[in-house]
C-alpha positions in Angstrom: -43.2 2.5 -15.7 -40.8 3.5 -12.8 -40.6 1.7 -9.6 -40.2 4.4 -6.9 -40.0 2.4 -3.5 -41.3 -0.6 -1.6 -43.1 -0.3 1.6 -43.1 -3.3 3.9 -45.2 -3.8 6.9 -44.7 -7.5 7.9 -46.9 -8.0 11.1 -49.8 -6.8 12.7 -51.8 -8.2 15.7 -55.3 -6.5 16.7 -57.8 -7.6 19.1 -61.3 -6.3 19.8 -63.3 -7.0 23.1 -66.8 -5.9 22.9 -69.2 -5.6 25.9 -72.7 -4.1 26.0 -71.7 -0.5 26.9 -67.8 -0.7 26.6 -65.1 -1.7 24.1 -61.4 -2.2 24.0 -59.1 -2.2 20.9 -55.6 -3.1 21.3 -52.8 -4.1 18.9 -49.2 -4.4 18.0 -47.6 -3.4 14.7 -44.5 -5.1 13.7 -41.5 -4.0 11.6 -41.9 -1.3 8.9 -39.5 -0.3 6.1 -39.5 1.9 3.0 -36.7 1.2 0.5 -35.8 3.4 -2.3 -36.0 1.6 -5.8 -35.9 4.8 -7.9 -33.3 3.9 -10.6 -33.2 7.7 -11.9 -31.6 8.8 -8.5 -29.1 6.3 -7.3 -27.6 6.5 -3.8 -25.2 4.8 -1.9 -26.4 1.6 -0.2 -26.3 2.8 3.3 -29.0 5.5 2.5 -31.2 3.2 0.4 -33.6 2.4 3.2 -35.5 5.6 3.3 -37.4 4.8 6.4 -36.9 2.0 9.2 -37.5 1.5 12.7 -35.2 1.1 15.6 -36.3 -2.2 17.6 -38.6 -5.0 16.8 -42.0 -3.4 16.9 -43.2 -0.3 15.4 -46.0 0.5 17.7 -48.2 -0.9 20.7 -51.6 0.8 21.1 -54.9 0.4 23.0 -58.2 2.3 22.9 -60.9 1.7 25.5 -64.3 3.1 26.3 -65.9 3.0 29.8 -69.3 1.9 30.9 -71.0 4.9 32.9 -73.2 2.6 34.8 -70.4 0.8 36.4 -69.9 1.2 40.1 -66.2 2.5 39.7 -67.0 4.8 36.9 -64.8 8.0 37.5 -66.2 10.2 34.8 -63.7 9.2 32.1 -65.5 8.3 28.9 -62.4 6.8 27.1 -58.8 6.3 27.2 -56.0 5.9 24.6 -52.4 4.7 24.9 -49.5 4.5 22.3 -46.0 3.2 22.7 -44.0 3.7 19.4 -40.5 2.8 18.5 -37.9 5.1 17.0 -38.2 5.9 13.3 -35.0 6.5 11.4 -35.5 8.5 8.1 -33.1 9.2 5.5 -33.9 12.4 3.7 -33.0 11.8 0.0 -34.5 14.8 -1.6 -34.9 13.7 -5.2 -36.4 10.2 -4.4 -38.7 11.9 -1.9 -40.0 14.3 -4.4 -40.9 11.7 -6.8 -42.8 9.9 -4.0 -44.5 13.1 -3.1 -45.6 13.6 -6.6 -47.2 10.1 -6.7 -48.9 10.5 -3.3 -50.3 14.1 -4.5 -52.0 12.2 -7.3 -53.8 10.0 -4.9 -55.6 13.2 -3.5 -58.1 12.6 -6.2 -59.8 10.1 -3.8 -61.1 13.2 -2.1 -64.5 11.4 -1.3 -62.9 9.1 1.2 -61.2 12.1 2.9 -64.4 14.1 3.1 -66.1 11.0 4.7 -63.4 10.5 7.2 -63.3 14.2 8.1 -67.1 14.3 8.7 -66.9 11.2 10.9 -64.1 12.9 12.9 -66.2 16.0 13.3 -69.2 14.1 14.6 -67.1 12.1 17.2 -65.2 15.1 18.4 -67.8 15.8 21.1 -67.1 12.5 22.7 -63.3 13.1 23.3 -63.8 15.7 26.1 -63.3 13.2 28.9 -60.4 11.2 27.2 -57.4 10.1 29.1 -54.3 9.6 26.9 -50.8 8.4 27.5 -48.3 8.6 24.5 -44.8 7.7 24.3 -42.9 7.9 21.0 -39.0 7.2 21.1 -36.9 9.8 19.4 -37.3 10.0 15.6 -34.1 10.1 13.7 -33.7 12.3 10.5 -30.3 11.7 8.6 -29.4 14.5 6.1 -26.8 13.0 3.7 -24.5 15.7 2.2 -24.0 13.9 -1.1 -25.9 10.7 -1.0 -24.7 9.2 -4.2 -20.9 9.8 -3.4 -20.3 10.3 0.3 -21.3 9.0 3.7 -21.1 12.4 5.5 -24.4 13.4 7.1 -26.1 15.4 9.6 -28.1 13.3 12.2 -31.0 15.0 13.9 -32.7 13.4 16.9 -36.1 15.0 17.5 -36.2 13.8 20.9 -38.4 11.3 22.8 -42.0 12.4 22.7 -44.0 11.8 25.8 -47.6 13.2 26.8 -50.2 12.2 29.2 -53.2 13.8 31.1 -54.9 13.5 34.4 -58.6 14.3 34.9 -59.2 15.3 38.5 -62.2 16.8 40.3 -60.9 20.3 40.2 -58.5 20.5 37.3 -57.4 18.6 34.1 -53.6 18.1 34.1 -51.6 17.6 30.9 -47.8 17.0 30.8 -45.9 16.8 27.6 -42.2 17.1 26.7 -39.5 16.5 24.3 -36.4 14.9 25.7 -33.0 14.5 24.2 -33.1 16.6 21.0 -29.6 16.4 19.4 -27.9 17.4 16.1 -24.7 15.6 15.3 -22.4 15.9 12.2 -20.9 12.7 11.0 -17.9 12.9 8.7 -15.6 10.2 7.4 -12.1 10.7 6.1 -9.7 7.9 4.8 -11.7 5.3 6.9 -11.7 7.5 10.1 -15.1 8.7 11.6 -15.4 12.2 13.1 -18.4 13.2 15.1 -19.4 16.6 16.3 -22.2 17.4 18.5 -23.7 20.8 17.2 -26.7 20.4 19.7 -26.5 18.3 22.7 -29.5 16.8 24.7 -32.0 19.7 24.7 -35.0 18.9 27.0 -38.3 20.8 26.8 -41.2 20.1 29.3 -44.6 21.5 29.3 -47.4 21.4 32.2 -50.9 22.7 31.4 -53.4 23.0 34.1 -57.0 23.6 33.2 -59.1 24.5 36.2 -62.8 23.3 36.4 -65.7 25.2 37.9 -64.2 28.5 38.7 -66.7 30.8 40.2 -66.0 34.2 38.5 -68.0 36.1 41.1 -65.7 35.5 43.8 -62.5 34.4 42.0 -61.3 36.9 39.4 -57.6 36.2 39.5 -57.2 32.5 38.8 -57.1 31.8 35.0 -58.9 29.0 33.2 -55.7 27.6 31.9 -52.0 27.9 33.2 -49.0 26.8 31.0 -45.7 26.2 32.6 -42.7 25.5 30.3 -39.2 24.4 31.1 -36.2 24.3 28.9 -32.6 23.1 29.4 -29.6 21.9 27.6 -26.3 20.2 28.4 -24.5 22.1 25.8 -24.7 24.5 22.6 -21.9 24.6 20.2 -22.7 27.3 17.2 
């Protein structure tokens, strides 16, 4: 028997408020860590924590449904918000391969998966008028060059993820973006640290406008959906 890793999830706080025709579920998930314990693939201590979070809390979330009979009902059936911390991930190939093999064996629990999939399909029709606001701080993936003998590594910041939508009378507007994408090479020689930015602060933003109630007999030029994408970077060093 081989110990692969230890996943710790220390705190969680969830509250549920029920009313006759509406509901609110909110919660906060605390610290999260995945520590490598695979003795077959030893790595340096600084890379032993495969996954951790930057900050105190892993995520804050809230899900709410609305009563259509209320006086101030604006047509939004439900809303969801998520604010997640930055996740730091050490890509240790051999240890992660063993974890993948273990998780793959759990795929035999296919009955649970099928039941969850069916429930998701049945509830999909109720998400048409959902309002969402999502913010996930930049995930960090560290690629060690030789995790057993060297602290040299590539550090990839995937960028802070933000997305939200607004449901208006004539259009649904969705704004999404990745901000601060960065790739850095960290080298250590004789105790000295050298850092080189390969990709520096790339931002990608997208605006999606879905027009409602277009009369195609009178307006044949306006598309149902318009997508506007913006891309810029502070610097690029090949």
